[in-house]
C-alpha positions in Angstrom: -0.1 0.1 0.0 2.8 2.3 0.9 4.3 1.8 -2.8 1.0 2.9 -4.3 0.8 6.0 -2.1 4.2 7.0 -3.1 3.4 6.8 -6.7 0.2 8.8 -6.4 1.8 11.9 -7.9 2.2 10.1 -11.2 -1.5 9.9 -11.4 -1.8 13.6 -11.6 1.0 14.0 -14.0 -0.5 11.3 -16.4 -3.8 13.2 -16.1 -2.2 16.4 -17.1 -0.5 14.9 -20.1 -3.7 13.3 -21.1 -5.4 16.8 -20.7 -2.9 18.4 -22.7 -3.1 15.6 -25.5 -6.9 16.1 -25.6 -6.6 19.9 -26.0 -4.0 19.6 -28.7 -5.6 17.0 -30.9 -9.0 18.5 -30.3 -8.0 21.8 -31.5 -9.4 23.6 -28.4 -9.1 27.4 -28.8 -9.3 28.2 -25.1 -6.2 28.4 -22.8 -8.2 26.9 -20.0 -7.3 23.4 -21.0 -3.6 24.4 -21.1 -3.6 26.0 -17.7 -5.5 22.9 -16.3 -3.0 20.5 -17.6 0.1 22.5 -16.7 -1.3 22.8 -13.2 -1.9 19.0 -12.9 1.5 18.2 -14.2 3.3 20.7 -11.8 1.1 19.4 -8.9 1.7 15.9 -9.7 5.4 16.6 -9.7 5.4 18.4 -6.5 3.3 15.7 -4.8 5.6 13.0 -6.2 8.7 14.6 -4.8 7.3 15.4 -1.3 5.7 12.1 -0.9 8.8 10.3 -1.8 10.9 12.3 0.6 8.5 11.9 3.4 7.9 8.2 3.1 11.5 7.2 2.5 
């Protein structure tokens, strides 16, 4: 269970990449999708680093 919890930041990173791909291939004209995907990627990276430092 601890290993899954340590990798929970990757879920946010993958969700951000998928959101970015949808906005790119869907030809979305709004910057909202870019902001959301960027936020998810940065948040996931921060969560991943912090949880790995805390749980090790």
